[in-house]
Each structure stands twice: as structure tokens, then as C-alpha cells.
C-alpha positions as CSV (number, residue, x, y, z in Angstrom):
1,X,0.2,0.3,0.0
2,X,1.1,3.2,-0.9
3,X,1.8,6.1,1.7
4,X,-1.2,7.9,0.9
5,X,-3.4,5.5,0.8
6,X,-2.7,4.5,4.1
7,X,-5.3,5.1,6.4
8,X,-5.4,7.8,9.1
9,X,-5.8,7.4,12.8
10,X,-8.4,10.1,13.8
11,X,-9.2,11.3,17.1
12,X,-12.4,13.5,17.8
13,X,-12.5,16.9,20.4
14,X,-14.2,19.8,20.9
15,X,-11.2,22.0,20.4
16,X,-7.9,21.4,18.8
17,X,-5.3,24.2,19.5
18,X,-1.8,24.1,17.3
19,X,0.9,24.9,19.0
20,X,1.9,24.4,23.0
21,X,3.1,28.1,23.0
22,X,1.4,31.1,25.6
23,X,-1.0,31.6,23.4
24,X,-2.2,28.5,22.9
25,X,-1.6,27.1,26.5
26,X,-3.9,30.1,27.7
27,X,-6.2,29.5,25.6
28,X,-6.3,25.5,26.9
29,X,-6.4,26.5,30.4
30,X,-9.1,29.5,29.7
31,X,-11.2,26.8,28.3
32,X,-11.3,24.2,31.3
33,X,-12.2,27.0,33.3
34,X,-15.3,28.4,31.6
35,X,-16.6,25.2,29.7
36,X,-15.6,22.7,31.8
37,X,-15.8,19.4,30.6
38,X,-15.4,19.9,27.0
39,X,-12.8,18.1,25.2
40,X,-9.6,19.8,23.9
41,X,-6.6,18.7,22.2
42,X,-3.2,20.3,21.7
43,X,-0.8,19.6,19.0
44,X,2.7,20.7,19.7
45,X,5.6,19.9,17.3
46,X,8.5,19.8,20.3
47,X,9.2,17.0,22.1
48,X,7.7,18.6,25.4
49,X,6.5,21.8,26.7
50,X,8.9,24.9,26.0
51,X,11.5,23.0,24.1
52,X,10.9,25.0,20.8
53,X,11.1,28.3,23.0
54,X,14.6,29.9,24.3
55,X,14.5,31.8,27.7
56,X,14.4,35.4,28.9
57,X,11.0,37.2,29.3
58,X,9.7,40.5,30.6
59,X,5.8,39.9,31.4
60,X,2.9,40.9,34.0
61,X,2.6,38.5,35.8
62,X,-1.3,39.6,36.7
63,X,-2.1,37.2,34.0
64,X,0.0,34.3,34.9
65,X,-2.1,34.6,38.3
66,X,-5.2,34.4,36.3
67,X,-4.2,31.2,34.7
68,X,-2.4,29.2,37.5
69,X,-2.8,31.6,41.0
70,X,-1.0,28.9,43.1
71,X,2.5,29.7,41.2
72,X,4.2,32.0,43.1
73,X,3.5,29.5,46.2
74,X,3.7,26.2,44.1
75,X,6.8,27.5,41.7
76,X,7.7,30.8,43.1
77,X,10.9,30.8,41.3
78,X,9.1,30.5,37.9
79,X,9.5,34.1,37.8
80,X,11.1,37.7,39.7
81,X,10.1,41.4,39.8
82,X,11.9,43.3,37.3
83,X,14.6,45.4,40.2
84,X,15.6,47.8,37.2
85,X,14.7,48.6,34.2
86,X,17.5,50.7,32.1
87,X,16.8,52.1,28.1
88,X,20.6,53.0,26.4
89,X,21.2,54.7,23.1
90,X,24.2,53.4,21.9
91,X,26.9,55.0,19.5
92,X,30.4,53.0,18.6
93,X,31.6,54.8,21.9
94,X,29.2,55.6,24.4
95,X,26.0,54.5,25.7
96,X,23.6,57.7,27.0
97,X,21.2,56.4,29.9
98,X,17.6,57.6,28.8
99,X,15.6,58.5,31.7
100,X,12.8,56.3,32.6
101,X,10.4,59.5,33.1
102,X,10.9,60.9,30.0
103,X,10.1,57.8,28.1
104,X,6.3,57.2,27.2
105,X,3.8,54.3,29.3
106,X,4.4,51.5,26.2
107,X,8.4,52.3,27.2
108,X,7.8,51.1,30.6
109,X,8.5,47.4,32.2
110,X,6.4,48.8,35.5
111,X,5.4,46.4,37.6
112,X,6.6,43.3,35.5
113,X,8.7,40.3,35.8
114,X,11.2,38.6,34.4
115,X,11.3,34.4,34.0
116,X,12.3,31.6,31.7
117,X,9.2,31.6,28.5
118,X,10.6,28.1,28.2
119,X,10.0,27.1,31.9
120,X,6.8,29.3,32.2
121,X,5.3,27.2,29.5
122,X,6.5,24.1,31.0
123,X,4.3,25.1,33.9
124,X,1.3,26.1,32.0
125,X,1.9,22.6,29.9
126,X,1.6,20.6,33.2
127,X,-1.0,22.4,34.6
128,X,-3.6,22.2,31.2
129,X,-2.6,18.1,31.2
130,X,-3.6,17.9,35.2
131,X,-7.1,19.3,34.0
132,X,-7.3,16.7,31.3
133,X,-6.0,18.6,28.0
134,X,-4.8,15.5,25.8
135,X,-1.2,16.8,24.8
136,X,0.0,15.8,20.7
137,X,3.6,16.1,21.4
138,X,6.3,15.5,18.3
139,X,3.6,16.4,16.3
140,X,3.4,19.2,13.9
141,X,0.1,20.5,11.5
142,X,0.1,20.8,7.9
143,X,-3.1,21.1,6.8
144,X,-7.1,21.2,7.5
145,X,-10.0,19.2,6.9
146,X,-13.0,21.2,6.0
147,X,-16.7,20.4,6.1
148,X,-19.1,20.4,3.1
149,X,-19.5,24.3,3.5
150,X,-15.7,24.6,3.3
151,X,-15.8,25.3,7.0
152,X,-12.7,24.1,9.0
153,X,-13.4,20.9,10.9
154,X,-9.9,19.4,12.1
155,X,-6.0,19.2,11.7
156,X,-4.0,16.8,9.8
157,X,-0.6,16.3,11.2
158,X,2.6,15.4,8.4
159,X,3.9,12.4,8.2
160,X,6.8,10.6,10.7
161,X,9.7,8.0,9.2
162,X,9.8,9.1,5.4
163,X,12.8,9.5,3.4
164,X,14.3,12.1,1.4
165,X,12.5,10.8,-1.8
166,X,9.1,10.5,-0.2
167,X,8.6,6.7,0.1
168,X,8.1,5.3,3.8
169,X,10.9,4.6,6.1
170,X,10.8,1.3,8.4
171,X,9.3,3.6,10.7
172,X,7.1,5.3,9.1
173,X,3.9,6.8,10.2
174,X,1.2,8.3,8.5
175,X,0.2,11.8,10.0
176,X,-3.1,11.8,12.3
177,X,-6.3,13.7,11.7
178,X,-8.1,15.5,14.3
179,X,-11.7,16.7,14.2
180,X,-12.8,19.5,16.3
181,X,-15.8,21.9,16.6
182,X,-13.3,24.4,15.9
183,X,-9.8,25.0,15.7
184,X,-7.3,27.4,17.5
185,X,-4.1,28.5,15.3
186,X,-1.4,29.9,17.8
187,X,1.9,28.1,15.6
188,X,4.0,31.6,16.0
189,X,4.6,34.2,13.5
190,X,3.9,33.8,9.9
191,X,3.2,30.2,11.0
192,X,2.4,27.3,8.0
193,X,-0.9,26.7,9.0
194,X,-2.3,30.5,9.9
195,X,-1.0,31.8,6.6
196,X,-2.8,28.9,5.0
197,X,-5.8,29.6,6.8
198,X,-4.8,33.6,6.0
199,X,-4.7,32.9,2.6
200,X,-7.5,30.9,2.1
201,X,-9.9,32.7,3.8
202,X,-8.8,36.2,3.1
203,X,-8.1,37.6,6.4
204,X,-5.5,40.1,5.3
205,X,-7.9,41.7,3.2
206,X,-8.4,45.0,5.4
207,X,-5.3,45.5,6.8
208,X,-1.1,46.6,6.5
209,X,0.9,44.1,5.5
210,X,2.8,42.8,8.2
211,X,6.2,43.2,8.8
212,X,9.0,41.3,11.2
213,X,12.0,41.3,12.6
214,X,14.1,38.8,13.3
215,X,15.5,37.6,16.6
216,X,18.8,36.4,17.9
217,X,19.3,35.3,21.7
218,X,22.1,33.9,23.4
219,X,22.6,32.8,27.1
220,X,25.4,33.0,29.0
221,X,26.6,32.1,32.1
222,X,28.2,34.6,34.8
223,X,30.4,35.1,37.3
224,X,27.9,35.9,40.3
225,X,29.5,39.0,40.5
226,X,28.7,40.0,37.0
227,X,24.4,39.5,37.0
228,X,22.2,41.6,38.8
229,X,19.0,39.2,39.1
230,X,16.5,41.2,37.9
231,X,17.8,43.8,36.1
232,X,16.6,44.3,32.4
233,X,18.4,46.6,30.3
234,X,17.4,47.9,26.5
235,X,19.7,49.1,23.7
236,X,18.9,51.3,21.0
237,X,21.1,52.6,17.6
238,X,24.5,50.8,16.8
239,X,25.2,48.7,16.3
240,X,22.7,49.1,13.4
241,X,22.7,51.5,10.7
242,X,20.8,54.4,11.2
243,X,18.7,53.2,8.0
244,X,18.2,49.6,10.1
245,X,15.6,49.2,12.9
246,X,15.7,47.0,15.8
247,X,17.1,46.7,19.4
248,X,19.4,45.0,21.9
249,X,18.5,44.2,25.2
250,X,20.0,41.8,28.2
251,X,18.4,39.8,30.9
252,X,20.0,39.1,34.0
253,X,18.2,36.2,35.1
254,X,18.4,34.2,38.7
255,X,21.2,31.3,38.8
256,X,24.1,33.9,37.2
257,X,22.8,33.3,34.2
258,X,22.0,36.1,31.5
259,X,20.3,37.0,28.1
260,X,21.6,38.7,25.4
261,X,19.4,39.1,22.7
262,X,19.1,41.6,19.6
263,X,16.6,42.3,17.1
264,X,17.0,43.4,13.0
265,X,13.5,45.1,11.8
266,X,13.7,43.0,8.4
267,X,12.5,45.7,6.0
268,X,16.4,46.6,6.3
269,X,17.9,48.0,2.9
270,X,21.4,46.7,2.9
271,X,21.8,43.2,1.4
272,X,25.0,42.5,3.0
273,X,23.8,42.8,6.6
274,X,24.4,40.2,9.0
275,X,22.1,39.8,12.3
276,X,24.0,37.1,13.6
277,X,26.9,39.2,13.2
278,X,25.4,42.0,14.0
279,X,24.7,40.6,17.4
280,X,28.1,39.5,18.4
281,X,29.4,43.1,17.6
282,X,26.5,44.3,19.7
283,X,28.5,42.3,22.9
284,X,32.2,44.4,22.1
285,X,30.7,48.0,23.2
286,X,32.7,49.0,25.9
287,X,29.6,49.4,28.0
288,X,28.4,45.8,27.5
289,X,31.7,43.8,27.2
290,X,32.6,43.5,30.6
291,X,29.5,41.4,31.8
292,X,31.1,38.6,29.5
293,X,34.2,39.1,31.0
294,X,34.9,35.0,32.6
295,X,31.6,34.0,31.1
296,X,30.5,31.1,28.7
297,X,27.5,30.9,26.4
298,X,25.2,28.3,26.9
299,X,22.8,28.3,24.7
300,X,21.8,29.7,21.1
301,X,18.3,30.2,19.3
302,X,16.7,33.0,16.8
303,X,12.7,33.3,15.6
304,X,11.3,35.8,13.7
305,X,8.9,38.4,15.3
306,X,5.3,40.0,14.2
307,X,6.1,43.7,14.3
308,X,3.7,45.3,12.2
309,X,1.1,46.1,14.9
310,X,-2.1,47.3,15.1
311,X,-2.7,47.9,11.9
312,X,-1.6,44.6,10.5
313,X,-3.2,43.0,12.4
314,X,-5.2,40.2,10.4
315,X,-9.1,38.9,10.9
316,X,-8.8,36.5,13.4
317,X,-11.5,34.5,13.1
318,X,-12.4,32.4,9.9
319,X,-15.6,29.3,9.2
320,X,-14.2,27.0,12.4
321,X,-11.7,28.6,14.1
322,X,-9.3,31.7,15.2
323,X,-5.9,33.0,14.9
324,X,-4.3,33.8,18.3
325,X,-1.0,35.2,19.7
326,X,2.1,35.8,17.0
327,X,-0.2,33.8,14.9
328,X,-2.2,37.0,14.8
329,X,0.9,39.6,15.2
330,X,-0.1,41.0,18.6
331,X,3.9,42.0,20.2
332,X,4.1,45.4,21.6
333,X,7.1,46.9,19.4
334,X,7.8,49.6,22.1
335,X,8.5,46.9,24.6
336,X,9.2,43.7,23.0
337,X,6.3,42.6,24.7
338,X,4.3,39.9,22.7
339,X,3.9,37.1,25.6
340,X,1.3,39.4,27.9
341,X,-0.8,39.7,24.9
342,X,-0.5,36.3,23.2
343,X,-1.7,34.8,27.2
344,X,-5.0,37.1,27.3
345,X,-5.7,36.7,23.1
346,X,-5.7,32.6,24.2
347,X,-7.5,33.1,27.0
348,X,-10.0,35.6,25.1
349,X,-10.6,33.4,22.3
350,X,-11.4,30.6,24.8
351,X,-14.4,32.8,26.6
352,X,-15.8,32.9,22.8
353,X,-15.3,29.6,21.7
354,X,-16.2,28.1,25.3
355,X,-19.4,30.2,24.7
356,X,-20.3,29.1,21.2
357,X,-19.8,25.8,22.2
358,X,-22.3,26.0,25.4
359,X,-24.6,27.3,23.0
360,X,-24.6,24.5,20.6
361,X,-22.8,26.0,17.7
362,X,-19.4,24.6,15.5
363,X,-17.6,25.3,12.7
364,X,-19.3,28.4,12.0
365,X,-17.3,31.8,12.3
366,X,-17.2,33.2,15.8
367,X,-17.0,36.8,14.7
368,X,-17.4,38.8,17.8
369,X,-13.6,37.9,18.9
370,X,-12.7,40.6,15.7
371,X,-14.2,43.0,17.7
372,X,-13.7,42.1,21.3
373,X,-9.4,41.9,21.3
374,X,-9.5,45.6,20.0
375,X,-11.4,47.2,23.5
376,X,-9.2,44.3,25.9
377,X,-5.7,44.9,26.7
378,X,-4.4,44.1,23.8
379,X,-5.9,46.9,21.9
380,X,-5.1,49.2,24.4
381,X,-1.7,48.4,24.1
382,X,-1.2,48.4,20.6
383,X,-3.1,51.4,19.3
384,X,-0.6,54.0,20.9
385,X,2.1,52.2,19.3
386,X,0.2,52.4,15.4
387,X,2.7,54.4,13.9
388,X,5.9,53.7,15.7
389,X,6.9,51.0,13.4
390,X,6.7,53.1,10.1
391,X,8.4,55.8,11.7
392,X,11.3,53.9,12.2
393,X,10.8,52.9,8.5
394,X,10.4,55.9,6.8
395,X,12.9,58.1,9.2
396,X,15.3,55.9,10.3
397,X,15.9,54.1,13.7
398,X,17.4,57.3,15.5
399,X,15.1,59.7,14.0
400,X,11.9,57.1,14.2
401,X,12.3,56.4,17.6
402,X,12.3,60.2,18.4
403,X,9.3,61.5,16.6
404,X,7.6,58.2,17.4
405,X,8.2,59.0,21.7
406,X,7.3,62.7,20.7
407,X,4.4,61.5,19.1
408,X,3.0,59.8,22.1
409,X,3.6,62.6,25.0
410,X,1.7,64.9,22.1
411,X,-1.4,62.8,21.9
412,X,-2.0,63.0,25.8
413,X,-1.9,66.7,25.4
414,X,-4.4,66.9,22.3
415,X,-6.0,63.5,22.1
416,X,-4.4,62.1,18.7
417,X,-1.6,61.5,17.5
418,X,-2.1,64.7,15.1
419,X,2.4,64.5,14.1
420,X,2.4,61.2,13.3
421,X,-0.2,61.6,10.5
422,X,1.2,64.3,9.0
423,X,4.5,62.6,8.6
424,X,3.0,59.4,7.7
425,X,0.6,61.0,5.0
426,X,1.1,59.8,1.1
427,X,3.3,56.5,3.0
428,X,2.8,52.9,2.4
429,X,4.0,50.2,4.3
430,X,5.7,47.5,2.4
431,X,6.4,44.1,2.8
432,X,9.9,43.7,4.3
433,X,11.5,41.9,0.9
434,X,10.7,45.1,-1.0
435,X,12.7,46.9,1.7
436,X,16.2,45.5,0.1
437,X,18.2,47.6,-2.0
438,X,20.6,47.0,-4.6
439,X,23.9,45.6,-3.8
440,X,26.0,48.3,-5.7
441,X,24.5,50.6,-3.5
442,X,26.2,49.4,-0.3
443,X,29.1,48.2,1.5
444,X,29.5,45.5,4.2
445,X,29.3,46.4,7.4
446,X,32.7,46.3,9.5
447,X,32.5,43.1,11.8
448,X,34.8,41.9,14.8
449,X,37.3,39.4,14.4
450,X,36.3,35.8,15.9
451,X,37.7,34.3,18.8
452,X,35.2,32.0,20.1
453,X,35.1,33.5,23.6
454,X,33.4,36.3,23.2
455,X,32.9,36.9,19.4
456,X,31.7,33.4,17.6
457,X,30.9,32.2,14.0
458,X,27.8,30.6,13.3
459,X,29.0,26.7,12.9
460,X,30.3,27.2,16.8
461,X,27.0,28.8,18.2
462,X,24.7,26.3,16.0
463,X,26.1,23.3,18.2
464,X,24.4,25.4,21.2
465,X,21.3,25.8,19.6
466,X,20.3,21.3,20.8
467,X,19.0,21.1,16.9
468,X,18.8,17.6,16.3
469,X,16.7,16.6,12.9
470,X,16.9,13.1,11.5
471,X,19.1,13.9,8.0
472,X,16.7,11.8,5.6
473,X,13.4,13.3,5.5
474,X,11.6,15.4,3.0
475,X,13.0,18.6,1.7
476,X,11.3,21.2,3.8
477,X,13.1,24.3,2.6
478,X,12.5,24.5,-0.8
479,X,13.3,27.3,-3.7
480,X,10.7,27.1,-6.9
481,X,13.2,28.6,-9.2
482,X,17.3,28.0,-8.6
483,X,18.3,29.5,-12.0
484,X,16.5,33.1,-11.3
485,X,17.4,32.5,-7.9
486,X,20.8,32.8,-8.7
487,X,20.2,36.2,-10.6
488,X,18.0,37.9,-8.2
489,X,19.4,36.7,-5.2
490,X,22.6,35.9,-5.4
491,X,23.8,38.7,-8.1
492,X,21.3,41.8,-7.7
493,X,21.8,41.2,-3.8
494,X,24.6,39.3,-2.9
495,X,23.3,36.6,-1.8
496,X,21.5,37.8,1.2
497,X,20.1,35.1,2.4
498,X,23.0,33.8,3.4
499,X,24.1,36.6,5.7
500,X,20.6,36.7,6.9
501,X,20.5,32.9,7.7
502,X,21.0,32.6,11.5
503,X,22.7,29.5,11.2
504,X,24.5,27.5,7.8
505,X,21.6,26.3,6.0
506,X,21.7,28.9,3.4
507,X,25.2,29.1,1.2
508,X,26.2,30.6,-1.9
509,X,29.2,28.8,-4.3
510,X,30.7,28.9,-7.3
511,X,30.1,25.9,-9.7
512,X,31.4,25.8,-13.1
513,X,31.9,29.2,-13.1
514,X,28.4,30.1,-11.9
515,X,26.4,31.1,-8.2
516,X,24.7,27.7,-7.3
517,X,22.3,27.9,-4.5
518,X,22.9,25.5,-1.5
519,X,20.6,24.5,1.4
520,X,21.8,22.4,4.1
521,X,18.6,22.1,6.1
522,X,19.9,19.2,8.2
523,X,21.5,22.9,10.2
524,X,18.0,24.6,9.6
525,X,17.1,26.2,12.9
526,X,13.4,27.0,11.6
527,X,13.8,30.3,12.1
528,X,11.5,31.6,9.0
529,X,13.5,34.7,7.9
530,X,14.8,33.6,4.6
531,X,10.7,32.8,3.6
532,X,10.1,37.0,4.2
533,X,13.4,39.0,3.1
534,X,13.6,36.6,-0.1
535,X,13.5,38.9,-2.9
536,X,11.5,36.6,-5.4
537,X,9.3,35.0,-2.4
538,X,10.0,32.1,-3.7
539,X,10.7,29.8,-1.2
540,X,8.7,27.7,0.7
541,X,9.5,26.4,4.5
542,X,7.0,22.6,5.3
543,X,7.3,22.3,8.9
544,X,9.8,19.4,9.2
545,X,9.3,16.3,11.8
546,X,9.1,17.1,15.2
547,X,9.7,15.7,18.6
548,X,13.4,14.3,18.8
549,X,13.8,15.5,14.9
550,X,13.7,19.1,16.4
551,X,14.5,20.1,19.5
552,X,16.0,23.9,19.9
553,X,15.4,25.3,23.3
554,X,18.1,24.9,26.8
555,X,14.9,24.3,28.6
556,X,14.8,20.5,27.9
557,X,16.5,20.1,31.1
558,X,14.3,22.8,32.7
559,X,12.9,22.7,36.2
560,X,9.3,21.9,34.7
561,X,9.5,20.5,31.5
562,X,9.3,16.4,31.8
563,X,11.8,14.1,30.4
564,X,9.6,11.8,28.2
565,X,8.1,11.4,24.9
566,X,4.7,11.1,24.5
567,X,4.2,10.0,21.3
568,X,2.3,6.6,21.4
569,X,0.5,7.0,24.7
570,X,-3.2,6.5,24.7
571,X,-5.5,9.4,23.8
572,X,-9.3,9.3,24.7
573,X,-10.9,9.2,21.0
């Protein structure tokens, strides 16, 4: 029997949630609270909770209090109060500390807590299981099923154990089919299933194009005298050039750990720019370098982040389901705060979906959610920042932030953001790949020498991602037309994706006098940036095998993560 003819094992639930990130777990826990007795399943590509989430997060603990109020007694080490928040503007030689009192409210970390998002998800996931939520670990959702009206009524997961040519290997398992009354999509920024729903149901018809950033992060073990637990530091300016948006950050965690990271807005112009090397350069600043003296890097990772804000949020609902979390683009660009909004969006969707099920509805569109998020704390946090990212894109990082901050202060007096309206009149937000300029207009930035002590190369850092992938699996990173790619990306844009890639998955090489594209998917860390920045928009990413084939987080040894693999356990039908 051919693989496509093999029957799929089927499961039925009231609600299926794709993704065990903060939004998905919040939705599951809230559903159990507002609609006791309904059946819930979560599809999670990681081997366990938190395995795809690198540590370090700032959030408002009141949302966690609503979901798991016992955490302060049962797991007091889960988060710590932010003891101090500092924001600096960097030049190559100096660091100017900005007065918190002068910063608009959206930039504030008042009453925030600091913790490991991987551990938080592991803790919430354990709670969800205790409430009876079924977890399908090590599976990736790849497609929908539909009823006779075209409404979504289930999710299909990918096959496991197929060879690179697509044929069944000795351990082949056909993907499963999970049917449900409603499907909630929390598969992250530009998530494959979310994008499939957005395209099929035209959810982005009336919103601005979503824009993204590539976030890179390292975790370091530092000498005790170098860390100040609870300190949050944000950096704007250097090493990014004036035309490139983004910011750096350092979080001082407990256990002598420090998280350092850099977010680079993907609408940057210079094809020579290398976000990974920009992070390495950030660490060499004389204000930052001393933190890492005598320290050791212990983890590394990268992922894309939705940054478009209020105007880029698509319609959330479609027949049979809804978008939640970063799938919808709820990140607060001023404070790098997507976690709170993700948690709230999951809870909000759960309340509306739970009510619909209680009313006897299924596989229809719960349209009330589209207005509900705008009047919720999500809308309240995003609306004032509607024009901040466009200002940075149009006027550069320094001028854009100054204008955006002044516009926010002015709006408090006038009641409207009149300055940004005037500055952005007639301006159009473009997709990130259209921001790229030709290579002959730019020169390559200067990057520090690699010493593999403070400044690393990509290959060395790759060993810290804990990436494990089966080599002999079907290609999940595909190029539509390699010859065209060689012309537009390789020649006109100087192989921009090789610089962009935070691992060494994409390379260009000379072969027989011509540029040739080379993809090594065995070292791909699934950030998704290449799909968004590709000048031709012809790269396709499909979810690879989950579980042990795709473990990317230091959190697999964290306090709350379980060690066992759940594949093969009995699930209620």
C-alpha cells in the first residue's frame, strides 16, 4: 500500500489548538475554566513543553495569576520582579542612559516580572495536562480538513519517518487527523497553518502588510559578581545603521544567567547586513563587554517576530476557527512585549469559543472576537503604537524613535496622534522583502574578529541550539526556481539570504563559473526569516518532523519540563 493510501488514525475533540506556546496554553487553561467538561487537544511540534522556546521574557504576572494562581506558592522561582529597567542609546563609543520618566508609557516595564518563557510554558503545560487537556507532542500540523460548507473542521499532522524521496521508511507513521468543532491557531509568526488560513479566507484583505523582525538570543553563564538578577536593559542605535530598525536587550536572570539578544527589523536595505554578526558586534561595546568577561555561552537560538502592530493585525476569525498569539501579530514593538498579549489573546478566544460551544454551535465563525480584541488590553497596548514602526521604517531608527516618542507624548495633550499622521501622510507600508536595495548601493559592514570566547561564528553557535534533525527526511526548505534565485538573490542582492540566515543552512558557492544555491536543511533552526526576506518570494517552508528531530531549546533540562516522549501514549477519542 502506498503511503498516501494508508489510513489515518482519527481523534475527535471539541477544540484543537495548534501550538503549545503561551497563547495556545492560555487558551486551553481558560477553556477548561469557562467550559468544564469539553474535550481539548493541543498539537505541539516539540518533544515537550518549552522545547522550542529560548529562555528570557519580560511580562506582567497578573495574567499568569489568572491562569495558574498557585504559581507564587508552588513555583516561586518561575519568575522574579524586574528590580530595575534601563534603556540606553548606543553609539560606537558611548552609551547614553535615557531617563525612564521621559519615556512614554508603552516603553515602561513597571510592575513587570522576568523569567524563562520555556519554563513558564512547561509549567502551564503541566497544569493543562492535569486538567485533562490531551497533548499530541512531536507532531506538526500541516493541513486542514473542511466540511461540506468549506469550514475548517480539523487538522492533519505530517507523516513521520518518510525518506528524503518521500517514500516510507522502516519507522514510517502516517499523519493523524484530529477533528474538532473549532480550531485555534497559535503556531507563531508566519506560522504555516496560520498563513494557510489567512490565504484561504482572505483574512488580511483589510489590513496593512505584516512586517517582521529576526530575534537572535544567547544565554550566558556569568560570574556571580557580573549579574544583577531582575535587571532589564534595552539598547537602541549601534551596532545597527541609521536606516535599520531594531534593538538589543540584556536580561539578568537568576542562577547567574544572562540573556543577550538583538532584534533586527527585516525591512532593512543593505543586503550585506548579517544579523548574527550584528549580535556579536553588540557584545563588544565597551558598556556591554565587561558583563561577559569570564563567562560562557550556553545556548543560542533565533526566531521571527511579528512587528507590524495594530494596523497589521488580520481578521482573526474564519469558519471553524481563529488566530491567536503571534500568529495574529500581537507584539508590542515598544517593549518587545508579545507574551502578555499572546496570553490574553488565548484567554479571549477561549471565552468566545467556549460560549459558542455551550450554545450548541460548531464549525461556524465566532465573529465577536474581531471586535473583542480591540477593546481588550491587547488593543489598548497596540493602538498608541500604530505609527511607531512606520516612523522607524520611514525616518530611520534614531529619528523614527524620537518622532514616535514625541508623538506619543503629544497625543496625551491633544488626544490624537496628529504629528505621525502628518509625517506618514501618503506613505505606504511595504512587505519586508521590498525594502531591500541593490548590492551596488551598499558596502559590507565591518564585523569584529571571531575569537569563540565573546565573538562566535555561526557554526560554533549552532552547536548551542541543541538542534537534532533526521537527515533523511523530505525537504522542508524548497526553492521554486534555483536559476532565477541565483540571478536575483545571488547576483543582484549579493546572496542576501546567506548573510540573513542565523545558522549555516543557506550558502552560495561557485560551480562551473556560476553561482549555485546550496541548502543544508540539517542545520536549519526553522526561524523562517529566509521566506520573508527572499527577493523573489519563491522559498517555501513546510513543517519538518517534530519531537526529537527538532529540539531547539535549553529548556529541555529545565525545572518543569518532563523527560519522557509522549508519542504512542493512548489518547481519548
